C-alpha positions as CSV (number, residue, x, y, z in Angstrom):
1,M,0.0,0.0,-0.1
2,Q,1.4,3.4,-1.0
3,Q,2.7,5.4,1.9
4,D,1.0,8.8,2.6
5,W,3.5,11.5,2.5
6,S,3.6,14.8,0.7
7,R,5.6,14.4,-2.5
8,R,6.0,18.2,-3.0
9,K,7.3,18.6,0.5
10,F,9.8,15.8,0.1
11,I,11.0,17.1,-3.2
12,S,11.5,20.5,-1.7
13,G,13.7,19.1,0.9
14,L,16.0,17.8,-1.9
15,T,16.8,20.9,-3.5
16,G,18.3,24.2,-2.6
17,T,17.8,27.7,-4.1
18,G,19.7,29.9,-6.3
19,A,22.4,27.3,-6.9
20,V,24.1,27.4,-10.4
21,M,26.8,25.3,-12.0
22,M,29.3,28.1,-11.7
23,L,28.9,28.1,-7.8
24,N,28.9,24.4,-7.5
25,P,32.4,22.7,-7.6
26,L,30.8,19.5,-8.5
27,F,29.8,21.0,-12.0
28,S,32.1,24.0,-12.5
29,W,34.8,22.2,-14.4
30,T,32.5,21.2,-17.3
31,P,34.3,22.1,-20.7
32,V,31.1,23.0,-22.7
33,Q,28.8,26.0,-22.3
34,I,25.8,25.0,-20.4
35,D,22.4,26.7,-20.4
36,P,22.2,28.5,-17.0
37,R,18.8,27.3,-16.4
38,V,20.0,23.6,-17.1
39,A,22.9,24.2,-14.8
40,A,20.7,25.5,-12.0
41,I,18.3,22.5,-12.1
42,V,21.3,20.1,-12.1
43,A,22.9,21.7,-9.3
44,K,19.7,21.6,-7.2
45,T,18.7,18.1,-8.0
46,I,19.9,15.0,-6.2
47,G,20.4,13.3,-9.5
48,V,20.3,9.6,-9.4
49,D,20.9,6.9,-12.1
50,T,19.1,4.0,-10.6
51,H,21.0,1.4,-12.6
52,N,24.5,1.8,-13.6
53,H,27.0,-0.9,-14.3
54,I,30.5,-0.8,-12.9
55,D,32.8,-3.4,-14.3
56,V,35.0,-5.2,-11.7
57,P,36.9,-8.4,-11.6
58,L,35.0,-11.4,-10.0
59,I,38.0,-13.7,-9.2
60,A,40.3,-13.2,-6.4
61,T,43.5,-13.3,-8.6
62,A,42.4,-10.3,-10.5
63,L,41.8,-8.1,-7.4
64,P,42.0,-5.3,-6.6
65,G,40.8,-4.5,-10.1
66,P,41.2,-1.4,-12.4
67,T,42.0,2.0,-11.6
68,V,39.3,4.4,-12.8
69,D,38.4,8.0,-12.3
70,M,34.9,7.4,-11.0
71,A,34.7,10.7,-9.2
72,G,35.7,12.6,-12.3
73,D,33.2,10.6,-14.5
74,M,30.5,11.3,-11.9
75,K,31.3,15.0,-11.8
76,R,31.1,15.2,-15.5
77,S,27.7,13.6,-15.6
78,G,26.1,16.0,-13.2
79,L,24.6,13.0,-11.2
80,S,24.8,13.1,-7.5
81,A,24.8,9.3,-7.2
82,I,24.5,6.1,-9.1
83,C,23.1,2.8,-8.0
84,M,26.4,0.9,-8.7
85,T,25.5,-2.5,-9.8
86,F,27.0,-5.6,-11.1
87,A,25.9,-9.1,-12.2
88,L,27.4,-12.6,-11.6
89,D,25.7,-14.6,-14.4
90,Y,27.4,-13.2,-17.6
91,Q,29.6,-16.3,-17.5
92,K,27.9,-19.6,-16.6
93,L,27.7,-20.5,-13.0
94,S,28.2,-24.2,-12.6
95,V,30.0,-24.9,-9.2
96,A,28.4,-24.5,-5.9
97,G,29.8,-21.5,-4.0
98,E,31.0,-19.9,-7.2
99,A,28.3,-17.2,-7.3
100,Y,28.9,-16.2,-3.7
101,E,32.6,-16.0,-4.3
102,R,32.0,-13.8,-7.3
103,F,29.8,-11.6,-5.3
104,V,32.3,-11.1,-2.5
105,N,35.2,-10.4,-5.0
106,G,33.1,-7.9,-6.8
107,L,32.2,-6.1,-3.6
108,T,35.9,-6.0,-2.6
109,A,36.9,-4.6,-5.9
110,M,34.3,-1.9,-5.5
111,D,35.5,-1.1,-2.0
112,H,39.0,-0.5,-3.6
113,M,37.6,1.6,-6.4
114,L,35.6,3.8,-4.0
115,E,38.5,4.2,-1.6
116,S,40.9,5.2,-4.5
117,N,38.3,7.8,-5.6
118,N,37.7,9.1,-2.0
119,M,34.1,8.1,-2.3
120,K,31.7,6.3,0.1
121,R,28.5,4.3,-0.2
122,A,25.2,6.1,0.8
123,V,23.4,3.6,2.8
124,N,20.4,5.8,3.7
125,M,18.7,9.1,2.6
126,A,20.7,11.1,5.2
127,D,23.9,9.9,3.5
128,L,22.6,10.9,0.1
129,R,21.5,14.3,1.3
130,S,24.8,15.0,3.0
131,A,26.9,13.9,-0.1
132,H,24.9,16.3,-2.3
133,Q,25.1,19.2,0.1
134,E,28.9,18.7,0.4
135,H,29.2,18.3,-3.5
136,K,30.6,14.8,-3.0
137,P,29.6,12.2,-5.6
138,T,28.5,8.9,-4.0
139,V,27.1,5.5,-4.8
140,I,24.3,3.2,-3.6
141,Q,25.3,-0.4,-3.8
142,S,23.2,-2.6,-6.0
143,I,23.4,-6.2,-7.3
144,E,21.5,-7.6,-10.3
145,G,20.4,-11.1,-9.6
146,G,20.1,-13.1,-6.4
147,H,22.5,-15.9,-7.6
148,F,24.9,-15.2,-4.6
149,L,22.3,-16.4,-2.1
150,E,22.4,-20.0,-3.4
151,G,19.3,-20.6,-1.3
152,K,20.8,-19.2,2.0
153,L,18.7,-16.4,3.4
154,D,21.2,-15.3,5.8
155,R,23.3,-13.9,3.0
156,V,20.8,-11.1,2.6
157,E,21.9,-9.8,5.9
158,T,25.6,-10.4,5.0
159,A,25.1,-8.4,1.8
160,Y,23.4,-5.6,3.8
161,Q,26.3,-5.4,6.2
162,R,28.6,-4.9,3.1
163,G,26.4,-2.0,2.0
164,L,23.9,-3.5,-0.3
165,R,20.9,-1.2,-0.4
166,V,19.2,-2.0,-3.8
167,F,18.6,-5.6,-4.6
168,G,17.6,-6.7,-8.2
169,L,16.2,-10.1,-7.3
170,L,16.5,-11.4,-10.9
171,H,18.8,-11.2,-13.9
172,D,19.2,-13.1,-17.2
173,S,19.6,-16.7,-15.8
174,D,17.9,-18.5,-13.0
175,A,19.8,-18.7,-9.7
176,S,20.6,-22.3,-8.3
177,V,17.7,-21.7,-5.9
178,P,15.3,-19.6,-8.1
179,L,13.6,-16.5,-6.8
180,G,11.1,-16.1,-9.6
181,D,10.4,-16.3,-13.3
182,V,12.6,-14.1,-15.5
183,Y,10.7,-12.2,-18.2
184,T,13.0,-13.3,-21.1
185,N,12.8,-17.1,-20.2
186,P,10.0,-19.6,-20.4
187,P,8.0,-19.4,-17.2
188,Q,8.7,-22.3,-14.9
189,F,7.9,-21.3,-11.2
190,G,4.4,-19.7,-11.5
191,G,5.8,-16.3,-10.8
192,L,7.4,-15.6,-7.4
193,T,8.9,-18.7,-5.7
194,A,8.7,-19.5,-1.9
195,F,12.4,-18.5,-1.5
196,G,11.8,-15.3,-3.5
197,T,8.9,-14.5,-1.0
198,E,11.3,-15.0,1.9
199,V,14.0,-12.8,0.2
200,I,11.5,-9.9,-0.1
201,K,10.4,-10.1,3.4
202,E,14.1,-10.1,4.6
203,C,14.8,-7.1,2.5
204,N,11.9,-5.3,4.0
205,R,13.1,-6.3,7.5
206,L,16.6,-5.1,6.9
207,G,15.9,-1.9,4.9
208,I,16.8,-2.9,1.3
209,L,15.0,-1.5,-1.7
210,I,13.7,-4.2,-4.1
211,D,14.2,-4.0,-7.8
212,L,12.0,-6.2,-9.8
213,T,13.5,-5.5,-13.2
214,H,13.8,-8.8,-15.2
215,A,10.7,-10.2,-13.4
216,S,7.8,-11.6,-15.4
217,N,4.4,-9.9,-14.9
218,Q,3.2,-12.7,-12.7
219,T,6.4,-12.5,-10.6
220,I,5.9,-8.7,-10.2
221,D,2.3,-9.1,-9.2
222,A,3.0,-11.8,-6.6
223,A,5.9,-9.6,-5.3
224,L,3.7,-6.6,-4.9
225,K,1.3,-8.7,-2.6
226,V,4.3,-9.7,-0.4
227,T,6.3,-6.4,0.0
228,K,5.5,-3.9,2.7
229,Q,7.4,-1.2,0.8
230,P,7.1,0.2,-2.7
231,I,9.5,-1.3,-5.2
232,I,11.5,-0.1,-8.1
233,I,11.8,-1.3,-11.7
234,S,15.0,0.4,-12.3
235,H,15.6,-0.1,-16.1
236,T,13.0,-0.6,-18.9
237,G,10.8,1.4,-21.3
238,L,7.2,1.3,-22.4
239,N,6.6,-1.4,-25.1
240,T,5.0,1.4,-27.2
241,Q,8.4,3.3,-27.4
242,L,10.4,1.1,-29.8
243,G,12.8,3.6,-31.4
244,Q,14.0,3.9,-35.0
245,N,15.8,0.5,-35.4
246,P,13.3,-2.3,-36.0
247,S,15.8,-5.2,-35.3
248,M,16.8,-3.6,-32.0
249,A,13.1,-3.0,-31.1
250,N,12.4,-6.6,-31.8
251,M,15.3,-7.8,-29.6
252,M,14.4,-5.5,-26.7
253,R,10.6,-5.9,-26.9
254,P,10.5,-8.7,-24.2
255,R,12.3,-6.4,-21.8
256,L,9.9,-3.6,-22.0
257,I,6.9,-3.0,-19.8
258,S,3.3,-2.6,-20.9
259,K,1.2,0.3,-20.0
260,E,-1.0,-1.9,-18.0
261,Q,1.7,-3.5,-16.0
262,A,3.4,-0.2,-15.5
263,K,0.2,1.2,-13.9
264,I,0.1,-1.8,-11.5
265,V,3.6,-0.9,-10.3
266,A,2.7,2.8,-9.9
267,D,-0.5,2.1,-8.1
268,A,1.4,0.1,-5.4
269,G,3.5,3.2,-5.0
270,G,6.5,1.9,-7.2
271,V,8.8,3.9,-9.4
272,I,9.9,2.9,-12.9
273,G,13.3,3.9,-14.4
274,V,13.4,4.6,-18.1
275,W,16.6,3.5,-19.8
276,T,18.6,5.2,-22.6
277,H,18.2,2.2,-24.9
278,L,16.0,2.6,-27.9
279,S,16.7,6.4,-28.0
280,D,19.2,7.8,-30.4
281,T,19.2,11.3,-29.1
282,P,18.5,13.0,-25.7
283,L,15.3,14.4,-27.0
284,E,14.1,10.9,-28.0
285,Y,15.0,9.8,-24.4
286,A,13.0,12.7,-23.0
287,Q,10.1,11.7,-25.1
288,N,10.3,8.2,-23.9
289,I,10.3,9.5,-20.3
290,R,7.2,11.7,-21.2
291,A,5.4,8.6,-22.5
292,M,6.0,6.8,-19.2
293,A,5.0,9.9,-17.1
294,E,1.8,10.2,-19.0
295,T,1.0,6.6,-18.4
296,V,1.9,6.2,-14.7
297,G,2.0,9.9,-13.5
298,I,5.0,12.1,-12.8
299,D,5.6,10.8,-9.2
300,H,6.4,7.3,-10.6
301,V,9.2,7.9,-13.1
302,C,13.0,8.0,-12.7
303,I,16.2,7.5,-14.6
304,G,17.8,4.0,-14.9
305,T,20.3,4.1,-17.9
306,D,21.7,0.6,-17.9
307,T,24.9,2.1,-19.1
308,K,28.4,2.2,-17.6
309,L,29.7,5.3,-15.9
310,T,33.4,4.1,-15.8
311,T,35.6,2.6,-18.5
312,P,34.7,-1.0,-19.4
313,Y,37.1,-3.5,-17.8
314,R,38.7,-6.3,-19.6
315,P,41.4,-8.4,-17.8
316,A,44.8,-8.3,-19.5
317,G,45.5,-11.4,-21.4
318,N,42.0,-12.9,-21.0
319,F,39.3,-10.7,-22.4
320,G,36.4,-12.9,-21.8
321,P,33.1,-12.1,-23.6
322,G,33.4,-9.1,-25.9
323,L,30.8,-6.4,-25.9
324,G,27.7,-7.9,-27.6
325,T,28.4,-11.4,-26.4
326,P,25.2,-12.9,-25.0
327,P,25.1,-13.7,-21.3
328,N,26.5,-17.1,-20.3
329,Q,28.4,-17.6,-23.5
330,G,31.7,-16.1,-22.5
331,S,34.7,-18.1,-21.3
332,N,36.2,-15.8,-18.5
333,P,34.5,-15.9,-15.1
334,G,37.0,-13.3,-13.9
335,S,35.3,-10.3,-15.7
336,Q,31.9,-8.8,-15.4
337,Q,30.8,-7.8,-18.9
338,A,27.5,-6.7,-20.1
339,A,26.2,-7.1,-23.6
340,A,26.4,-3.9,-25.7
341,P,23.5,-1.5,-25.3
342,P,20.8,-2.1,-27.8
343,H,21.2,1.1,-29.6
344,D,25.0,0.7,-29.8
345,N,26.1,1.2,-33.5
346,G,29.6,0.0,-33.1
347,Q,31.3,3.4,-33.2
348,R,34.0,4.2,-30.7
349,Q,33.8,7.1,-28.2
350,D,36.8,9.1,-26.9
351,S,35.4,8.3,-23.5
352,G,36.3,4.6,-24.0
353,G,33.7,2.2,-25.3
354,R,30.9,2.2,-27.9
355,V,28.3,4.9,-28.5
356,G,25.5,4.1,-26.0
357,E,27.8,2.2,-23.7
358,R,29.0,4.9,-21.5
359,T,26.8,7.1,-19.3
360,N,28.5,10.2,-20.6
361,G,28.5,9.0,-24.2
362,A,25.0,7.7,-24.3
363,W,24.2,9.4,-27.6
364,K,26.4,10.2,-30.7
365,D,28.2,13.5,-30.6
366,Q,27.0,14.2,-27.0
367,K,29.0,17.0,-25.7
368,E,27.5,17.6,-22.2
369,G,27.6,15.3,-19.2
370,F,24.7,12.9,-19.0
371,L,22.3,14.7,-16.7
372,F,23.0,18.1,-18.4
373,A,22.0,16.6,-21.7
374,V,18.9,15.0,-20.2
375,V,17.7,18.1,-18.3
376,G,18.1,20.2,-21.4
377,A,16.0,17.6,-23.5
378,L,13.3,17.4,-20.6
379,L,12.8,21.2,-20.7
380,Q,12.6,21.1,-24.5
381,T,10.0,18.3,-24.2
382,G,7.9,20.6,-21.9
383,F,8.6,19.4,-18.3
384,N,9.0,22.1,-15.7
385,E,11.6,22.3,-13.0
386,D,9.6,20.6,-10.4
387,E,8.8,17.7,-12.7
388,I,12.5,17.4,-13.6
389,G,13.5,17.2,-10.0
390,K,11.1,14.3,-9.6
391,I,12.3,12.5,-12.6
392,G,16.0,13.2,-12.0
393,G,16.1,11.8,-8.5
394,G,13.3,12.9,-6.2
395,N,10.9,9.9,-7.0
396,F,13.8,7.4,-6.4
397,C,14.8,9.2,-3.2
398,R,11.3,9.0,-1.8
399,I,11.1,5.2,-2.1
400,F,14.7,4.8,-1.1
401,Q,14.0,6.6,2.0
402,G,10.8,4.6,2.6
403,A,12.8,1.4,2.3
404,T,15.8,2.5,4.5
405,D,14.3,4.7,7.2
406,G,14.5,3.3,10.7
407,H,17.5,0.9,9.8
408,S,21.1,1.4,10.8
């Protein structure tokens, strides 16, 4: 049941007044001329990308992992925070304990990455607000897929102690002890499994926001009956917004959400992240966001790019699956690689990676950092400052606070 709080009052608590890019050291370095109105909105907003992949090694011999300028990439983007996620099943999991080992190694690599960038995880809304006020980029720890649990419920609390605050229950392949039906796979479990139910209850108890991306409609419906807190679907798009590339649209169609299902999530207080896939320009992306907002209401939309903020990681001497390799067909369990974004056209970006792969290179010839480009396009599409604040981070912050409040 949706919690009863004033969204307008909540959003006003996330923003300051009179701040502009030139006065905010988080944004003042940007090398391109930014519209002052755009800069002011970005500076005031706790901008959050609710699903951003950070490549890290998943085997102990590859630790501590790559050196990346995460803080610099974050500052360029204009985002205050990302939900920093990784997945364990891009390479096949076939040995008991392997998923948990990958999970621990991935978190250890992320610990090192954050320390080297003088960054910390935000574990609650107070942390997120403080980081924004101090102009310090931060991350919210996420995981995509419950493979690491291997049927052991106590590992949810172990992950919580390591900083996990957004839990994507499902990914492309089934966990060894499944949590529910994945939307791109044939249904096997009748939606949410008994173990999936227990995991949701444990997340509610601990203070972890549940992400139901990759879940079938039946799984989502069952999960909404179990959870005591609103959920997020961090990265998808409406199945009516198919972009300009028919082959990509056909490939991505199973990963999109219908208007009917999106309304079910919103009516339960949830928030839906619109990804950058299937949009070739910031304006097309803003139009996809508008389509979602017109369907579910402005209070239930957020940003979830499904891109990579930092440079893609490929271990020296063993590159594993290349970009575009389907999940579970790679040969290197030591790397964590996602398939190429669906609107990737194979062109290289100076930022490292293909067009559409990197957050700050989401579109061809993009000059501004990500959030600057998006805010400009949202204004052009007719959204006002208050609405942009909600889309850019306010709606996510509301349900993140709802999930984490009252927990240490």
